[in-house]
GUDOKOL-472150 format. One line per field, with one value per residue: residue number from 1; residue in one letter; x, y, z negated of N, C-alpha, C, O in turn. Coordinates in Angstrom, 2 decimals, padded with zeros to 5 digits. Each point is the difference from the previous one (the first is absolute). Example, Ala and Ser with C-alpha at 12.3 -4.5 7.8 and 13.67 -1.06 7.14 Angstrom:
<atoms>
gupa <- c(1,2)
gumi <- c(A,S)
n_x <- c(013.19,-001.39)
n_y <- c(-005.69,001.07)
n_z <- c(-007.80,001.38)
ca_x <- c(-000.89,000.82)
ca_y <- c(001.19,001.19)
ca_z <- c(000.00,-000.06)
c_x <- c(000.90,-000.77)
c_y <- c(001.20,001.09)
c_z <- c(000.00,-000.73)
o_x <- c(001.04,000.51)
o_y <- c(-000.02,001.11)
o_z <- c(-000.66,-000.17)
</atoms>
This chain:
<atoms>
gupa <- c(1,2,3,4,5,6,7,8,9,10,11,12,13,14,15,16,17,18,19,20,21,22,23,24,25,26,27,28,29,30,31,32,33,34,35,36,37,38,39,40,41,42,43,44,45,46,47,48,49,50,51,52,53,54,55,56,57,58,59,60,61,62,63,64,65,66,67,68,69,70,71,72,73,74,75,76,77,78,79,80,81,82,83,84,85,86,87,88,89,90,91,92,93,94,95,96,97,98,99,100)
gumi <- c(M,T,N,G,I,S,V,R,V,S,N,N,M,K,Q,E,I,E,L,F,T,E,E,E,K,L,E,Q,V,S,E,A,A,R,K,L,L,A,M,G,L,E,E,W,R,K,E,R,A,L,K,L,L,S,E,G,K,I,T,L,S,K,A,A,K,I,S,K,I,S,V,W,E,M,V,I,L,I,K,E,K,G,I,V,W,N,K,N,Q,D,Y,I,L,S,D,L,K,K,R,L)
n_x <- c(016.00,001.00,-001.54,002.03,-001.81,001.38,-001.72,-000.16,-000.40,-001.90,000.23,-000.23,001.47,001.33,-000.42,000.72,002.15,000.63,-000.48,001.56,001.94,-000.43,-000.50,002.26,000.16,000.44,001.51,000.29,001.17,001.71,-000.32,000.20,001.82,000.67,-000.91,000.84,001.93,000.01,-000.80,001.66,001.20,-000.70,-000.37,001.88,000.10,-000.96,001.01,001.69,-000.53,-000.58,001.37,001.53,-001.07,-000.50,001.94,-000.66,000.49,-002.02,001.01,-001.71,000.15,000.77,-001.77,-000.71,000.51,-000.44,-001.63,001.00,-000.73,-001.69,000.27,-000.40,001.84,001.24,-000.81,000.49,002.25,000.37,-001.08,001.58,001.61,-001.28,000.80,000.97,-001.52,001.02,-001.36,001.57,-002.14,000.46,-000.35,-002.35,-001.23,000.38,-000.53,-002.15,-000.49,000.52,-001.78,-001.07)
n_y <- c(002.82,000.50,001.39,000.56,000.95,001.23,000.08,001.40,-000.13,000.31,002.16,001.23,000.45,001.50,002.24,000.83,000.69,002.04,001.93,000.30,000.98,002.33,001.68,000.54,001.60,002.12,-001.55,-000.72,001.90,-001.10,-001.08,001.76,000.77,-001.53,000.19,001.60,-000.22,-001.27,000.98,001.37,-000.83,-000.89,001.34,000.19,-001.59,000.34,001.16,-001.04,-001.41,000.90,000.84,-001.05,-000.20,001.53,-000.36,-001.74,001.11,000.14,-001.91,-000.90,-001.27,000.54,000.85,-001.61,-000.52,001.44,-000.45,-001.43,-000.25,-000.18,-001.82,-001.85,-000.88,-001.34,-002.16,-001.37,-000.83,-001.91,-001.82,-001.05,-001.07,-001.93,-001.86,002.06,-001.79,001.31,-001.63,-000.98,-000.43,000.89,002.10,000.98,-000.42,001.29,002.08,000.49,-000.27,001.96,001.49,-000.84)
n_z <- c(-014.41,-002.16,001.41,-001.06,-001.11,001.14,-001.37,001.66,-002.11,001.23,-000.37,001.93,001.54,-000.66,000.37,002.05,000.31,-000.80,001.19,001.65,-000.58,-000.38,001.30,000.58,-001.35,001.13,000.45,002.18,-000.54,-001.36,-002.03,-001.34,-001.18,-001.73,-002.07,-001.39,-001.04,-001.82,-001.97,-001.37,-001.50,-002.13,-001.64,-001.26,-001.53,-001.75,-001.82,-001.15,-001.51,-001.79,-001.52,-001.27,-001.85,-001.88,-001.30,-001.42,-001.91,-001.26,-000.58,001.28,001.86,002.06,001.29,001.42,002.01,001.63,001.19,001.43,002.34,-001.42,001.45,-001.24,-001.16,001.22,-000.03,-001.71,-000.11,001.13,-000.86,-001.62,001.00,000.36,-000.72,000.73,-000.11,001.48,-000.39,001.44,000.85,002.06,000.36,000.12,001.84,002.01,000.16,000.61,002.26,001.04,-000.22,001.83)
ca_x <- c(001.00,-000.60,000.99,-000.46,-000.32,-000.35,-000.63,-000.49,-001.55,-000.55,-000.63,-001.52,000.20,000.52,-001.16,-001.07,000.45,-000.04,-001.37,-000.25,000.67,-000.91,-001.25,000.20,000.48,001.51,000.93,001.06,-000.05,000.61,-000.92,-001.03,000.46,000.16,-001.38,-000.45,000.75,-000.67,-001.22,000.24,000.56,-001.09,-000.86,000.64,000.16,-001.34,-000.23,000.95,-000.60,-001.28,000.43,000.55,-001.29,-000.83,000.74,000.08,001.43,-000.01,-001.06,-000.70,000.80,001.12,-000.43,-000.23,001.31,000.65,-000.68,000.10,-001.12,-000.38,-000.76,-001.29,000.00,000.47,-001.23,-000.90,000.67,-000.24,-001.24,-000.12,000.86,-000.67,001.15,-000.44,000.97,-000.50,000.50,-001.00,-000.26,000.86,001.21,-000.02,-000.05,001.40,000.50,-000.43,000.36,001.39,000.05,-000.65)
ca_y <- c(001.12,001.34,001.11,001.34,000.97,001.04,001.01,001.02,000.27,000.99,-000.17,-000.33,-001.43,-000.70,-000.19,-000.91,-001.15,-000.51,-000.50,-001.21,-000.78,-000.17,-000.72,-001.28,-000.67,-000.49,-000.03,001.05,000.64,-000.47,-000.88,000.75,000.52,-000.97,-000.38,001.08,-000.02,-001.26,000.34,000.84,-000.79,-000.62,001.09,000.77,-001.22,-000.02,001.25,-000.19,-001.28,000.63,001.00,-000.61,-000.82,000.83,000.57,-000.93,-000.49,-001.65,-000.85,-000.19,-000.89,000.71,000.96,-000.85,-000.25,001.27,000.45,-001.23,-000.30,-001.16,000.63,000.39,001.44,001.14,000.35,000.66,001.25,000.66,000.60,000.97,001.26,000.56,000.04,-000.60,-000.96,-000.48,-000.93,-000.72,-001.12,-001.35,000.49,-000.18,-001.43,-000.50,000.44,-001.05,-001.30,000.15,-000.05,-001.04)
ca_z <- c(-000.35,000.13,-000.12,-000.59,000.88,-000.67,000.52,-000.80,000.16,-000.75,-001.34,000.15,000.48,-001.00,-000.91,000.62,-000.25,-001.42,-000.06,000.75,-000.84,-001.24,000.35,000.58,-001.19,000.18,-001.12,000.32,001.03,001.26,000.50,000.51,001.27,001.09,000.50,000.77,001.24,000.65,000.72,001.10,001.37,000.63,000.64,000.95,000.96,000.59,000.89,001.13,000.76,000.62,001.12,001.10,000.75,000.70,001.14,000.89,-000.13,-000.43,000.04,-001.29,-000.92,-000.42,-001.03,-001.46,-000.42,-000.41,-001.37,-000.96,-000.46,001.21,001.10,-000.22,-001.09,000.71,000.77,-000.93,-000.12,001.09,000.08,-001.06,000.22,001.33,001.17,001.29,000.57,001.22,000.80,000.79,-000.75,000.00,-000.69,-001.46,-000.56,-000.03,-001.18,-001.33,000.13,-000.20,-001.39,-000.67)
c_x <- c(-000.70,001.18,-000.81,-000.12,-000.22,-000.62,-000.33,-001.37,-000.27,-000.60,-001.54,000.16,000.52,-001.36,-001.06,000.55,-000.20,-001.62,-000.42,000.48,-000.93,-001.16,000.02,000.50,001.40,000.77,000.84,-000.45,000.50,-000.91,-001.28,000.47,000.14,-001.23,-000.51,000.60,-000.49,-001.20,000.06,000.61,-001.05,-000.73,000.83,000.22,-001.46,-000.27,000.85,-000.52,-001.24,000.44,000.57,-001.00,-000.64,000.71,000.27,001.27,000.25,-001.35,-000.76,000.91,001.11,-000.29,-000.41,001.41,000.77,-000.85,-000.14,-001.42,-000.66,-000.66,-001.27,-000.08,000.40,-001.27,-000.82,000.48,-000.31,-001.28,-000.37,000.53,-000.56,001.11,-000.57,001.02,-000.71,000.82,-001.04,-000.04,000.91,001.41,-000.02,-000.08,001.38,000.77,-000.20,000.44,001.37,000.32,-000.56,000.95)
c_y <- c(001.24,001.01,001.24,000.91,001.27,001.17,001.15,000.50,001.34,-000.36,-000.59,-001.63,-000.86,-000.22,-001.11,-001.54,-000.48,-000.40,-001.17,-001.13,-000.49,-000.78,-001.43,-000.92,-000.71,000.45,001.24,000.79,-000.42,-000.90,000.49,000.58,-001.13,-000.36,001.12,-000.14,-001.22,000.38,000.86,-000.80,-000.65,000.79,000.28,-001.04,-000.06,001.23,-000.10,-000.82,000.67,001.05,-000.74,-000.92,000.89,000.62,-001.03,-000.58,-001.33,-000.48,-000.04,-000.95,000.80,000.85,-000.72,-000.42,000.97,000.36,-001.04,-000.24,-000.97,000.89,000.38,001.12,001.17,000.50,000.83,001.45,001.08,000.53,000.84,001.29,000.85,000.08,-000.45,-000.64,-000.88,-001.06,-000.88,-001.08,-001.33,000.30,-000.30,-001.50,-000.64,000.35,-000.92,-001.26,-000.09,-000.32,-001.13,-001.17)
c_z <- c(000.18,-000.16,-000.50,000.95,-001.14,000.59,-001.02,000.35,-000.48,-001.47,000.13,000.41,-001.31,-001.03,000.62,-000.21,-001.22,-000.30,000.58,-000.82,-001.12,000.69,000.59,-001.11,000.26,-001.01,000.20,001.16,001.23,000.63,000.83,001.45,001.09,000.55,001.02,001.40,000.87,000.75,001.11,001.29,000.63,000.98,001.42,001.26,000.65,001.08,001.25,000.88,000.79,000.97,001.20,000.67,001.08,001.32,001.12,000.06,-000.44,000.08,-001.42,-001.15,-000.52,-001.23,-001.38,-000.52,-000.74,-001.51,-000.97,-000.62,001.19,001.04,-000.32,-000.78,001.07,000.90,-000.80,-000.31,001.35,000.13,-001.03,000.42,001.39,000.90,001.38,000.63,001.11,000.55,000.43,-000.81,000.19,-000.53,-001.51,-000.23,000.19,-001.16,-001.30,000.09,-000.38,-001.79,-000.66,000.28)
o_x <- c(-000.70,001.06,-001.18,000.76,-000.75,000.59,-000.05,-000.32,000.80,-000.32,-000.46,-000.68,-000.50,-000.28,-000.69,-000.80,-000.38,-000.36,-000.90,-000.75,-000.18,-000.22,-000.95,000.11,000.33,-000.38,000.20,-000.77,-000.49,-000.25,-000.54,-000.64,-000.24,-000.12,-000.59,-000.68,-000.19,-000.14,-000.63,-000.39,-000.18,-000.11,-000.56,000.03,-000.02,-000.51,-000.44,000.03,-000.14,-000.49,-000.50,000.14,-000.05,-000.57,000.41,000.32,000.99,-000.99,000.47,000.22,000.12,000.66,000.18,000.27,000.52,000.55,-000.53,-000.25,000.55,-000.38,-000.41,-000.84,-000.46,-000.12,-000.57,-000.79,-000.26,-000.08,-000.86,-000.57,000.36,000.07,-000.63,001.08,-000.74,001.08,-001.14,000.94,000.13,000.72,000.92,000.57,000.41,000.60,000.86,000.45,000.36,000.87,000.25,-000.25)
o_y <- c(000.30,-000.17,000.23,000.01,-000.17,000.49,-000.25,000.26,000.47,-001.14,-000.78,-000.82,-001.11,-001.08,-000.76,-000.91,-001.15,-000.99,-000.66,-000.98,-001.18,-001.15,-000.78,-001.20,-001.13,000.96,000.82,-000.56,000.28,000.09,-000.64,-000.14,000.21,-000.24,-000.31,000.04,000.14,-000.28,-000.17,000.15,000.08,-000.34,000.01,000.38,-000.21,-000.07,000.45,000.34,-000.23,000.02,000.19,-000.27,-000.28,000.38,000.37,-000.76,-000.64,000.68,000.38,000.27,000.10,-000.03,000.48,000.11,-000.28,000.33,000.23,000.01,-000.25,001.15,001.07,000.88,001.13,001.17,000.99,000.94,001.20,001.14,000.86,001.05,001.13,000.97,-001.04,000.49,-000.94,000.38,000.06,-000.30,-000.88,-000.93,-000.50,-000.44,-000.84,-000.90,-000.53,-000.51,-000.97,-000.74,-000.13,-001.12)
o_z <- c(000.96,-000.62,000.27,000.96,-000.96,000.96,-001.21,001.16,-000.82,-000.34,-000.83,-000.62,-000.15,-000.53,-000.68,-000.23,-000.19,-000.63,-000.50,-000.08,-000.28,-000.37,-000.01,000.27,-000.37,-000.68,-000.90,000.79,001.10,001.20,000.91,001.04,001.19,001.20,001.03,001.02,001.21,001.19,001.05,001.16,001.21,001.18,001.09,001.17,001.22,001.12,001.06,001.19,001.20,001.13,001.11,001.19,001.20,001.02,001.10,000.91,000.36,000.30,-001.07,-001.18,-001.22,-001.04,-001.13,-001.19,-001.08,-001.04,-001.09,-001.20,001.06,-000.22,000.45,000.16,-000.20,000.35,000.46,-000.08,-000.08,000.47,000.20,-000.31,000.32,000.76,000.21,000.32,-000.29,000.46,-000.45,-000.75,-000.86,-000.39,-000.65,-001.00,-000.80,-000.58,-000.71,-001.03,-000.67,-000.46,-001.19,-000.45)
</atoms>
């Protein structure tokens, strides 16, 4: 089931969406807007999970679940972003075993 959402955007943003539509070879601007929204939400989920993880509020496996990626992809993301995440080895192994 899909629901409609109406938003107003600046002229500059409209032009960028139209450029994206053209470059991605999409037929409609609405299709491009959906794709861009999905990309933004994907990034937001990852950033939210990384923030919660770095604050010690969630586990590695919970961060992966929030991000909708595998634990291994989350570990790579943590490394790429340089997130400081200090947990003892037993805690990490226990968390990973829960996911397997």
